[in-house]
MOPAC internal coordinates of N, CA, C and O (Angstrom, degrees):
PM7 1SCF
backbone

  N    0.0000 0     0.00 0     0.00 0    0    0    0
  C    1.5190 1     0.00 0     0.00 0    1    0    0
  C    1.5262 1   106.42 1     0.00 0    2    1    0
  O    1.2310 1   120.77 1   -44.05 1    3    2    1
  N    1.3009 1   116.13 1   135.95 1    3    2    1
  C    1.5013 1   123.05 1   177.47 1    5    3    2
  C    1.5148 1   107.71 1   -83.59 1    6    5    3
  O    1.2310 1   121.10 1   -87.91 1    7    6    5
  N    1.3778 1   115.50 1    92.09 1    7    6    5
  C    1.4337 1   118.62 1  -179.17 1    9    7    6
  C    1.5834 1   109.90 1   -74.92 1   10    9    7
  O    1.2310 1   118.35 1   159.09 1   11   10    9
  N    1.3413 1   120.76 1   -20.91 1   11   10    9
  C    1.4136 1   124.22 1  -179.50 1   13   11   10
  C    1.6821 1   106.42 1   -57.99 1   14   13   11
  O    1.2310 1   123.18 1   136.07 1   15   14   13
  N    1.3088 1   111.51 1   -43.93 1   15   14   13
  C    1.5187 1   113.99 1  -178.38 1   17   15   14
  C    1.4862 1   109.82 1   -63.89 1   18   17   15
  O    1.2310 1   117.74 1   139.78 1   19   18   17
  N    1.3695 1   121.90 1   -40.22 1   19   18   17
  C    1.4312 1   122.42 1  -178.96 1   21   19   18
  C    1.5126 1   108.62 1   -71.99 1   22   21   19
  O    1.2310 1   120.01 1   138.79 1   23   22   21
  N    1.3368 1   117.59 1   -41.21 1   23   22   21
  C    1.4460 1   117.30 1  -179.30 1   25   23   22
  C    1.5845 1   112.51 1   -59.18 1   26   25   23
  O    1.2310 1   120.99 1   145.02 1   27   26   25
  N    1.3188 1   115.72 1   -34.98 1   27   26   25
  C    1.4692 1   120.75 1   178.96 1   29   27   26
  C    1.4907 1   107.48 1   -69.20 1   30   29   27
  O    1.2310 1   119.46 1   133.71 1   31   30   29
  N    1.3591 1   118.64 1   -46.29 1   31   30   29
  C    1.4714 1   121.92 1   177.61 1   33   31   30
  C    1.4698 1   109.84 1   -56.78 1   34   33   31
  O    1.2310 1   118.74 1   135.71 1   35   34   33
  N    1.3412 1   120.00 1   -44.29 1   35   34   33
  C    1.4499 1   124.71 1  -173.41 1   37   35   34
  C    1.5667 1   107.74 1   -68.65 1   38   37   35
  O    1.2310 1   120.80 1   135.72 1   39   38   37
  N    1.2868 1   116.07 1   -44.28 1   39   38   37
  C    1.5162 1   119.81 1  -176.32 1   41   39   38
  C    1.5340 1   107.93 1   -69.61 1   42   41   39
  O    1.2310 1   120.24 1   143.24 1   43   42   41
  N    1.2782 1   117.14 1   -36.76 1   43   42   41
  C    1.5864 1   118.24 1   174.73 1   45   43   42
  C    1.5356 1   108.88 1   -59.80 1   46   45   43
  O    1.2310 1   121.75 1   133.19 1   47   46   45
  N    1.3244 1   114.25 1   -46.81 1   47   46   45
  C    1.5493 1   119.35 1  -176.79 1   49   47   46
  C    1.5461 1   106.45 1   -66.57 1   50   49   47
  O    1.2310 1   119.08 1   144.87 1   51   50   49
  N    1.2417 1   119.35 1   -35.13 1   51   50   49
  C    1.4145 1   121.31 1  -175.59 1   53   51   50
  C    1.5137 1   111.67 1   -70.34 1   54   53   51
  O    1.2310 1   119.84 1   140.36 1   55   54   53
  N    1.3131 1   117.92 1   -39.64 1   55   54   53
  C    1.4962 1   125.11 1   173.66 1   57   55   54
  C    1.4453 1   108.38 1   -63.09 1   58   57   55
  O    1.2310 1   118.38 1   136.58 1   59   58   57
  N    1.3700 1   120.70 1   -43.42 1   59   58   57
  C    1.4991 1   122.68 1   179.30 1   61   59   58
  C    1.4413 1   111.95 1   -62.93 1   62   61   59
  O    1.2310 1   120.21 1   138.40 1   63   62   61
  N    1.4042 1   117.20 1   -41.60 1   63   62   61
  C    1.4185 1   118.18 1  -179.90 1   65   63   62
  C    1.5604 1   112.01 1   -69.98 1   66   65   63
  O    1.2310 1   119.50 1   144.48 1   67   66   65
  N    1.2881 1   118.55 1   -35.52 1   67   66   65
  C    1.5067 1   119.75 1   179.77 1   69   67   66
  C    1.5174 1   105.40 1   -66.68 1   70   69   67
  O    1.2310 1   117.43 1   140.43 1   71   70   69
  N    1.2688 1   122.49 1   -39.57 1   71   70   69
  C    1.4770 1   121.06 1  -179.31 1   73   71   70
  C    1.5334 1   112.39 1   -67.00 1   74   73   71
  O    1.2310 1   124.12 1   142.63 1   75   74   73
  N    1.3691 1   109.71 1   -37.37 1   75   74   73
  C    1.4890 1   114.23 1   179.44 1   77   75   74
  C    1.5591 1   112.09 1   -68.20 1   78   77   75
  O    1.2310 1   120.83 1   136.40 1   79   78   77
  N    1.3682 1   116.02 1   -43.60 1   79   78   77
  C    1.4232 1   119.28 1  -178.06 1   81   79   78
  C    1.5745 1   108.54 1   -67.22 1   82   81   79
  O    1.2310 1   119.46 1   147.23 1   83   82   81
  N    1.3809 1   118.63 1   -32.77 1   83   82   81
  C    1.4231 1   120.14 1   179.68 1   85   83   82
  C    1.5356 1   107.60 1   -62.02 1   86   85   83
  O    1.2310 1   122.68 1   135.91 1   87   86   85
  N    1.3611 1   112.48 1   -44.09 1   87   86   85
  C    1.4480 1   117.63 1  -179.09 1   89   87   86
  C    1.6006 1   115.50 1   -62.73 1   90   89   87
  O    1.2310 1   124.40 1   135.94 1   91   90   89
  N    1.3859 1   109.15 1   -44.06 1   91   90   89
  C    1.4750 1   117.00 1   176.12 1   93   91   90
  C    1.4969 1   108.56 1   -57.53 1   94   93   91
  O    1.2310 1   119.29 1   130.65 1   95   94   93
  N    1.2415 1   118.96 1   -49.35 1   95   94   93
  C    1.5110 1   122.24 1  -179.14 1   97   95   94
  C    1.4847 1   112.76 1   -61.18 1   98   97   95
  O    1.2310 1   119.53 1   140.39 1   99   98   97
  N    1.3180 1   118.49 1   -39.61 1   99   98   97
  C    1.4636 1   122.20 1   175.89 1  101   99   98
  C    1.4639 1   110.78 1   -65.04 1  102  101   99
  O    1.2310 1   118.18 1   139.15 1  103  102  101
  N    1.3266 1   121.08 1   -40.85 1  103  102  101
  C    1.4521 1   128.87 1   178.11 1  105  103  102
  C    1.4938 1   109.83 1   -60.24 1  106  105  103
  O    1.2310 1   120.82 1   133.38 1  107  106  105
  N    1.3367 1   116.04 1   -46.62 1  107  106  105
  C    1.4264 1   121.82 1  -175.11 1  109  107  106
  C    1.6083 1   107.02 1   -66.98 1  110  109  107
  O    1.2310 1   120.31 1   139.92 1  111  110  109
  N    1.3091 1   117.01 1   -40.08 1  111  110  109
  C    1.3814 1   121.93 1  -178.18 1  113  111  110
  C    1.5203 1   116.97 1   -69.76 1  114  113  111
  O    1.2310 1   120.52 1   168.48 1  115  114  113
  N    1.2807 1   116.62 1   -11.52 1  115  114  113
  C    1.4586 1   123.62 1  -176.90 1  117  115  114
  C    1.5411 1   104.88 1   -71.71 1  118  117  115
  O    1.2310 1   123.26 1   -38.28 1  119  118  117
  N    1.3204 1   111.36 1   141.72 1  119  118  117
  C    1.5049 1   117.71 1  -176.10 1  121  119  118
  C    1.5366 1   112.49 1   -67.39 1  122  121  119
  O    1.2310 1   122.38 1   -19.14 1  123  122  121
  N    1.2790 1   113.05 1   160.86 1  123  122  121
  C    1.5811 1   119.15 1  -179.32 1  125  123  122
  C    1.4721 1   110.34 1   -85.83 1  126  125  123
  O    1.2310 1   121.35 1   -28.29 1  127  126  125
  N    1.2995 1   115.01 1   151.71 1  127  126  125
  C    1.4464 1   125.78 1   170.52 1  129  127  126
  C    1.5278 1   109.45 1   -70.11 1  130  129  127
  O    1.2310 1   120.08 1   -43.76 1  131  130  129
  N    1.3766 1   117.45 1   136.24 1  131  130  129
  C    1.3762 1   118.33 1   177.52 1  133  131  130
  C    1.5524 1   117.81 1   -65.03 1  134  133  131
  O    1.2310 1   119.73 1   161.30 1  135  134  133
  N    1.3125 1   118.11 1   -18.70 1  135  134  133
  C    1.4381 1   124.18 1   177.02 1  137  135  134
  C    1.4773 1   107.10 1   -66.24 1  138  137  135
  O    1.2310 1   119.63 1   -57.06 1  139  138  137
  N    1.3197 1   118.31 1   122.94 1  139  138  137
  C    1.5336 1   121.65 1  -176.90 1  141  139  138
  C    1.5458 1   110.49 1   -66.30 1  142  141  139
  O    1.2310 1   120.54 1   144.93 1  143  142  141
  N    1.3631 1   116.58 1   -35.07 1  143  142  141
  C    1.5327 1   117.55 1   175.64 1  145  143  142
  C    1.4661 1   107.84 1   -62.10 1  146  145  143
  O    1.2310 1   117.92 1   135.32 1  147  146  145
  N    1.2828 1   121.58 1   -44.68 1  147  146  145
  C    1.4306 1   123.09 1  -178.83 1  149  147  146
  C    1.4454 1   113.24 1   -70.62 1  150  149  147
  O    1.2310 1   118.71 1   152.04 1  151  150  149
  N    1.2904 1   120.06 1   -27.96 1  151  150  149
  C    1.4785 1   123.98 1   175.75 1  153  151  150
  C    1.5315 1   108.89 1   -64.17 1  154  153  151
  O    1.2310 1   118.76 1   140.94 1  155  154  153
  N    1.3667 1   119.98 1   -39.06 1  155  154  153
  C    1.4081 1   122.65 1   179.35 1  157  155  154
  C    1.5188 1   110.05 1   -61.74 1  158  157  155
  O    1.2310 1   121.92 1   134.13 1  159  158  157
  N    1.3040 1   113.93 1   -45.87 1  159  158  157
  C    1.4946 1   117.82 1   179.18 1  161  159  158
  C    1.5259 1   111.47 1   -63.30 1  162  161  159
  O    1.2310 1   121.05 1   138.56 1  163  162  161
  N    1.4134 1   115.60 1   -41.44 1  163  162  161
  C    1.4140 1   116.62 1   179.25 1  165  163  162
  C    1.5313 1   115.38 1   -66.47 1  166  165  163
  O    1.2310 1   121.66 1   147.01 1  167  166  165
  N    1.4163 1   114.43 1   -32.99 1  167  166  165
  C    1.4991 1   119.68 1   172.80 1  169  167  166
  C    1.4826 1   113.31 1   -59.22 1  170  169  167
  O    1.2310 1   121.02 1   136.42 1  171  170  169
  N    1.3706 1   115.66 1   -43.58 1  171  170  169
  C    1.4395 1   121.98 1  -178.17 1  173  171  170
  C    1.6118 1   107.33 1   -69.14 1  174  173  171
  O    1.2310 1   119.81 1   140.57 1  175  174  173
  N    1.2894 1   117.97 1   -39.43 1  175  174  173
  C    1.5065 1   120.79 1   175.81 1  177  175  174
  C    1.5816 1   109.90 1   -62.56 1  178  177  175
  O    1.2310 1   119.95 1   140.32 1  179  178  177
  N    1.3073 1   117.70 1   -39.68 1  179  178  177
  C    1.4285 1   120.32 1  -178.40 1  181  179  178
  C    1.4713 1   107.04 1   -67.29 1  182  181  179
  O    1.2310 1   114.69 1   139.57 1  183  182  181
  N    1.3440 1   127.67 1   -40.43 1  183  182  181
  C    1.4432 1   128.98 1   176.34 1  185  183  182
  C    1.5456 1   107.94 1   -55.51 1  186  185  183
  O    1.2310 1   120.58 1   130.71 1  187  186  185
  N    1.2955 1   116.50 1   -49.29 1  187  186  185
  C    1.4563 1   122.60 1   177.93 1  189  187  186
  C    1.4879 1   110.28 1   -56.65 1  190  189  187
  O    1.2310 1   120.60 1   132.34 1  191  190  189
  N    1.3365 1   116.45 1   -47.66 1  191  190  189
  C    1.4369 1   121.58 1  -175.94 1  193  191  190
  C    1.6269 1   108.87 1   -64.13 1  194  193  191
  O    1.2310 1   121.50 1   141.09 1  195  194  193
  N    1.3834 1   114.74 1   -38.91 1  195  194  193
  C    1.4175 1   119.91 1  -178.77 1  197  195  194
  C    1.5662 1   109.35 1   -61.61 1  198  197  195
  O    1.2310 1   122.91 1   135.91 1  199  198  197
  N    1.4093 1   112.02 1   -44.09 1  199  198  197
  C    1.4633 1   116.50 1  -178.94 1  201  199  198
  C    1.5653 1   111.17 1   -61.99 1  202  201  199
  O    1.2310 1   121.90 1   134.91 1  203  202  201
  N    1.2802 1   113.97 1   -45.09 1  203  202  201
  C    1.5191 1   122.39 1   178.42 1  205  203  202
  C    1.5515 1   108.43 1   -56.57 1  206  205  203
  O    1.2310 1   121.81 1   134.98 1  207  206  205
  N    1.3889 1   114.14 1   -45.02 1  207  206  205
  C    1.4058 1   115.79 1   177.03 1  209  207  206
  C    1.5055 1   118.96 1   -60.29 1  210  209  207
  O    1.2310 1   121.56 1   138.78 1  211  210  209
  N    1.3129 1   114.62 1   -41.22 1  211  210  209
  C    1.4280 1   125.56 1   177.77 1  213  211  210
  C    1.5902 1   111.75 1   -60.85 1  214  213  211
  O    1.2310 1   123.87 1   136.39 1  215  214  213
  N    1.3030 1   110.19 1   -43.61 1  215  214  213
  C    1.5027 1   117.83 1  -179.76 1  217  215  214
  C    1.5428 1   107.93 1   -66.51 1  218  217  215
  O    1.2310 1   120.80 1   134.53 1  219  218  217
  N    1.3286 1   116.07 1   -45.47 1  219  218  217
  C    1.4867 1   121.58 1   178.64 1  221  219  218
  C    1.4979 1   113.05 1   -60.79 1  222  221  219
  O    1.2310 1   121.42 1   140.20 1  223  222  221
  N    1.2894 1   114.89 1   -39.80 1  223  222  221
  C    1.5161 1   119.58 1   178.18 1  225  223  222
  C    1.5080 1   110.92 1   -65.27 1  226  225  223
  O    1.2310 1   121.23 1   137.75 1  227  226  225
  N    1.3245 1   115.26 1   -42.25 1  227  226  225
  C    1.5637 1   118.35 1   175.97 1  229  227  226
  C    1.4674 1   110.76 1   -61.29 1  230  229  227
  O    1.2310 1   120.80 1   136.92 1  231  230  229
  N    1.3993 1   116.07 1   -43.08 1  231  230  229
  C    1.5242 1   114.63 1  -178.71 1  233  231  230
  C    1.5559 1   109.56 1   -66.00 1  234  233  231
  O    1.2310 1   119.52 1   141.47 1  235  234  233
  N    1.3278 1   118.52 1   -38.53 1  235  234  233
  C    1.4720 1   123.12 1   175.90 1  237  235  234
  C    1.5185 1   111.94 1   -56.78 1  238  237  235
  O    1.2310 1   121.24 1   138.96 1  239  238  237
  N    1.2626 1   115.23 1   -41.04 1  239  238  237
  C    1.5673 1   115.42 1   177.81 1  241  239  238
  C    1.4605 1   110.71 1   -69.50 1  242  241  239
  O    1.2310 1   120.37 1   142.20 1  243  242  241
  N    1.3485 1   116.90 1   -37.80 1  243  242  241
  C    1.5131 1   118.33 1   173.48 1  245  243  242
  C    1.5110 1   114.85 1   -63.82 1  246  245  243
  O    1.2310 1   120.14 1   143.47 1  247  246  245
  N    1.3025 1   117.34 1   -36.53 1  247  246  245
  C    1.4853 1   121.46 1   171.89 1  249  247  246
  C    1.4389 1   112.38 1   -64.72 1  250  249  247
  O    1.2310 1   119.59 1   131.64 1  251  250  249
  N    1.3370 1   118.39 1   -48.36 1  251  250  249
  C    1.4107 1   121.14 1  -179.33 1  253  251  250
  C    1.6074 1   109.59 1   -57.16 1  254  253  251
  O    1.2310 1   122.37 1   135.72 1  255  254  253
  N    1.3413 1   113.06 1   -44.28 1  255  254  253
  C    1.5598 1   114.74 1   177.11 1  257  255  254
  C    1.5585 1   112.78 1   -61.49 1  258  257  255
  O    1.2310 1   120.98 1   141.34 1  259  258  257
  N    1.3757 1   115.73 1   -38.66 1  259  258  257
  C    1.4386 1   117.72 1   178.07 1  261  259  258
  C    1.5338 1   112.52 1   -63.92 1  262  261  259
  O    1.2310 1   121.80 1   138.20 1  263  262  261
  N    1.3539 1   114.17 1   -41.80 1  263  262  261
  C    1.4981 1   118.70 1   179.11 1  265  263  262
  C    1.5596 1   109.85 1   -64.86 1  266  265  263
  O    1.2310 1   120.09 1   146.60 1  267  266  265
  N    1.3503 1   117.44 1   -33.40 1  267  266  265
  C    1.4203 1   122.63 1   173.61 1  269  267  266
  C    1.5084 1   112.38 1   -61.23 1  270  269  267
  O    1.2310 1   123.09 1   138.41 1  271  270  269
  N    1.3366 1   111.69 1   -41.59 1  271  270  269
  C    1.5263 1   119.10 1  -178.55 1  273  271  270
  C    1.4650 1   108.83 1   -67.88 1  274  273  271
  O    1.2310 1   119.49 1   144.54 1  275  274  273
  N    1.3798 1   118.57 1   -35.46 1  275  274  273
  C    1.3924 1   121.28 1   176.40 1  277  275  274
  C    1.5554 1   110.85 1   -57.98 1  278  277  275
  O    1.2310 1   122.60 1   126.38 1  279  278  277
  N    1.3600 1   112.63 1   -53.62 1  279  278  277
  C    1.5264 1   122.57 1   178.40 1  281  279  278
  C    1.4608 1   110.12 1   -50.23 1  282  281  279
  O    1.2310 1   119.98 1   134.07 1  283  282  281
  N    1.3725 1   117.65 1   -45.93 1  283  282  281
  C    1.4448 1   126.04 1  -173.70 1  285  283  282
  C    1.5537 1   111.98 1   -76.77 1  286  285  283
  O    1.2310 1   121.85 1   165.00 1  287  286  285
  N    1.3332 1   114.07 1   -15.00 1  287  286  285
  C    1.4875 1   115.52 1  -175.56 1  289  287  286
  C    1.4548 1   117.14 1    84.80 1  290  289  287
  O    1.2310 1   119.06 1  -170.73 1  291  290  289
  N    1.3748 1   119.40 1     9.27 1  291  290  289
  C    1.4057 1   121.26 1  -176.41 1  293  291  290
  C    1.5484 1   113.45 1  -106.94 1  294  293  291
  O    1.2310 1   121.11 1  -176.56 1  295  294  293
  N    1.3710 1   115.48 1     3.44 1  295  294  293
  C    1.4337 1   118.44 1   177.44 1  297  295  294
  C    1.4652 1   110.93 1   -59.56 1  298  297  295
  O    1.2310 1   121.21 1   -36.39 1  299  298  297
  N    1.3759 1   115.30 1   143.61 1  299  298  297
  C    1.3945 1   119.45 1   179.81 1  301  299  298
  C    1.4500 1   115.39 1    84.93 1  302  301  299
  O    1.2310 1   119.31 1   175.99 1  303  302  301
  N    1.3357 1   118.93 1    -4.01 1  303  302  301
  C    1.4553 1   123.72 1   179.83 1  305  303  302
  C    1.5872 1   106.99 1  -109.49 1  306  305  303
  O    1.2310 1   120.57 1   -46.13 1  307  306  305
  N    1.2376 1   116.51 1   133.87 1  307  306  305
  C    1.5001 1   120.72 1  -175.43 1  309  307  306
  C    1.5774 1   106.61 1   -65.85 1  310  309  307
  O    1.2310 1   120.86 1   -46.38 1  311  310  309
  N    1.2996 1   115.96 1   133.62 1  311  310  309
  C    1.4402 1   121.71 1  -176.44 1  313  311  310
  C    1.6073 1   110.11 1   -78.03 1  314  313  311
  O    1.2310 1   122.45 1   170.15 1  315  314  313
  N    1.3041 1   112.90 1    -9.85 1  315  314  313
  C    1.4677 1   113.22 1  -175.79 1  317  315  314
  C    1.5916 1   108.03 1  -107.98 1  318  317  315
  O    1.2310 1   118.00 1   131.78 1  319  318  317
  N    1.2678 1   121.42 1   -48.22 1  319  318  317
  C    1.4703 1   122.69 1  -174.93 1  321  319  318
  C    1.5221 1   113.91 1  -102.52 1  322  321  319
  O    1.2310 1   120.53 1   162.67 1  323  322  321
  N    1.4115 1   116.59 1   -17.33 1  323  322  321
  C    1.4032 1   121.46 1  -179.21 1  325  323  322
  C    1.5417 1   114.82 1    84.05 1  326  325  323
  O    1.2310 1   119.43 1  -179.90 1  327  326  325
  N    1.2257 1   118.68 1     0.10 1  327  326  325
  C    1.4495 1   123.70 1  -179.12 1  329  327  326
  C    1.5222 1   107.47 1   -83.34 1  330  329  327
  O    1.2310 1   120.72 1   -23.83 1  331  330  329
  N    1.3752 1   116.22 1   156.17 1  331  330  329
  C    1.4882 1   120.10 1   176.67 1  333  331  330
  C    1.4868 1   113.79 1   -61.86 1  334  333  331
  O    1.2310 1   119.44 1   -38.79 1  335  334  333
  N    1.3269 1   118.67 1   141.21 1  335  334  333
  C    1.4769 1   123.57 1   170.93 1  337  335  334
  C    1.4757 1   108.89 1   -82.65 1  338  337  335
  O    1.2310 1   118.39 1   -46.41 1  339  338  337
  N    1.2514 1   120.67 1   133.59 1  339  338  337
  C    1.4900 1   121.08 1  -174.75 1  341  339  338
  C    1.4629 1   109.75 1   -65.04 1  342  341  339
  O    1.2310 1   121.32 1   -23.41 1  343  342  341
  N    1.2908 1   115.08 1   156.59 1  343  342  341
  C    1.4794 1   120.58 1   178.44 1  345  343  342
  C    1.6052 1   106.81 1   -68.62 1  346  345  343
  O    1.2310 1   121.58 1   147.50 1  347  346  345
  N    1.3394 1   114.59 1   -32.50 1  347  346  345
  C    1.5027 1   111.67 1   179.49 1  349  347  346
  C    1.5093 1   113.18 1   -66.52 1  350  349  347
  O    1.2310 1   119.94 1   142.53 1  351  350  349
  N    1.3046 1   117.71 1   -37.47 1  351  350  349
  C    1.4421 1   125.40 1   176.97 1  353  351  350
  C    1.6265 1   107.57 1   -60.19 1  354  353  351
  O    1.2310 1   121.97 1   130.61 1  355  354  353
  N    1.3456 1   113.84 1   -49.39 1  355  354  353
  C    1.4067 1   117.39 1  -175.36 1  357  355  354
  C    1.5257 1   113.30 1   -71.04 1  358  357  355
  O    1.2310 1   120.85 1   153.15 1  359  358  357
  N    1.2936 1   115.98 1   -26.85 1  359  358  357
  C    1.4320 1   121.96 1   174.70 1  361  359  358
  C    1.5386 1   111.45 1   -67.23 1  362  361  359
  O    1.2310 1   121.49 1   144.88 1  363  362  361
  N    1.3843 1   114.76 1   -35.12 1  363  362  361
  C    1.5007 1   120.40 1   177.33 1  365  363  362
  C    1.4436 1   109.90 1   -83.19 1  366  365  363
  O    1.2310 1   117.58 1   138.72 1  367  366  365
  N    1.2722 1   122.21 1   -41.28 1  367  366  365
  C    1.5212 1   125.15 1  -176.14 1  369  367  366
  C    1.5334 1   106.26 1  -134.31 1  370  369  367
  O    1.2310 1   119.19 1   -95.72 1  371  370  369
  N    1.3550 1   119.15 1    84.28 1  371  370  369
  C    1.4301 1   117.74 1  -176.57 1  373  371  370
  C    1.4128 1   120.59 1   -62.83 1  374  373  371
  O    1.2310 1   121.32 1   164.30 1  375  374  373
  N    1.3318 1   115.08 1   -15.70 1  375  374  373
  C    1.4618 1   122.19 1  -179.19 1  377  375  374
  C    1.6017 1   111.99 1   -98.36 1  378  377  375
  O    1.2310 1   121.81 1  -168.54 1  379  378  377
  N    1.2261 1   114.14 1    11.46 1  379  378  377
  C    1.4972 1   121.50 1  -177.88 1  381  379  378
  C    1.4811 1   113.79 1   -58.98 1  382  381  379
  O    1.2310 1   115.48 1   -59.09 1  383  382  381
  N    1.2665 1   126.18 1   120.91 1  383  382  381
  C    1.4322 1   126.49 1   178.49 1  385  383  382
  C    1.5105 1   114.00 1   -92.25 1  386  385  383
  O    1.2310 1   120.64 1   173.01 1  387  386  385
  N    1.3694 1   116.38 1    -6.99 1  387  386  385
  C    1.4636 1   122.49 1  -177.80 1  389  387  386
  C    1.5182 1   112.36 1  -128.36 1  390  389  387
  O    1.2310 1   121.02 1   -31.55 1  391  390  389
  N    1.3440 1   115.65 1   148.45 1  391  390  389
  C    1.4585 1   117.51 1   175.02 1  393  391  390
  C    1.5700 1   110.61 1   -71.86 1  394  393  391
  O    1.2310 1   117.92 1   -12.93 1  395  394  393
  N    1.2536 1   121.57 1   167.07 1  395  394  393
  C    1.4504 1   124.21 1  -176.91 1  397  395  394
  C    1.4742 1   109.53 1   -59.96 1  398  397  395
  O    1.2310 1   115.73 1   140.28 1  399  398  397
  N    1.2879 1   125.70 1   -39.72 1  399  398  397
  C    1.4056 1   125.05 1   176.53 1  401  399  398
  C    1.4784 1   116.40 1   -61.30 1  402  401  399
  O    1.2310 1   119.48 1   132.54 1  403  402  401
  N    1.3276 1   118.59 1   -47.46 1  403  402  401
  C    1.4174 1   122.09 1   175.77 1  405  403  402
  C    1.4824 1   115.26 1   -67.07 1  406  405  403
  O    1.2310 1   121.36 1   143.05 1  407  406  405
  N    1.3554 1   114.99 1   -36.95 1  407  406  405
  C    1.4728 1   121.06 1  -179.25 1  409  407  406
  C    1.5250 1   109.59 1   -66.21 1  410  409  407
  O    1.2310 1   118.89 1   146.99 1  411  410  409
  N    1.3646 1   119.72 1   -33.01 1  411  410  409
  C    1.3558 1   122.13 1  -179.79 1  413  411  410
  C    1.5675 1   115.23 1   -94.16 1  414  413  411
  O    1.2310 1   123.29 1   170.10 1  415  414  413
  N    1.2487 1   111.31 1    -9.90 1  415  414  413
  C    1.4726 1   115.82 1   178.56 1  417  415  414
  C    1.4490 1   115.94 1    83.13 1  418  417  415
  O    1.2310 1   119.97 1  -165.90 1  419  418  417
  N    1.3441 1   117.67 1    14.10 1  419  418  417
  C    1.4299 1   124.88 1   178.47 1  421  419  418
  C    1.5192 1   115.99 1   -68.94 1  422  421  419
  O    1.2310 1   120.10 1   180.00 1  423  422  421

């Protein structure tokens, strides 16, 4: 398996997520509008941004784990059953630690 290809994909996604999280954190840190009606909208927006930030952080952790598996030479091998993870699955979810069967519980 060509792990260099996946390492590049993972690093590109990692950079993209770092930039997105930085922007989210900057947006959340921006002061509130003194208009109470606008404050309610901003509070809702902050909740959405918080959720997006949490999702991004989870994906970053999964990417870090995948990069660690590349370093250890176990990338592309299912962490549960030890069988190879299909190229199609890795193309869809390059940080996947499990093969399709183990991920779906089949």
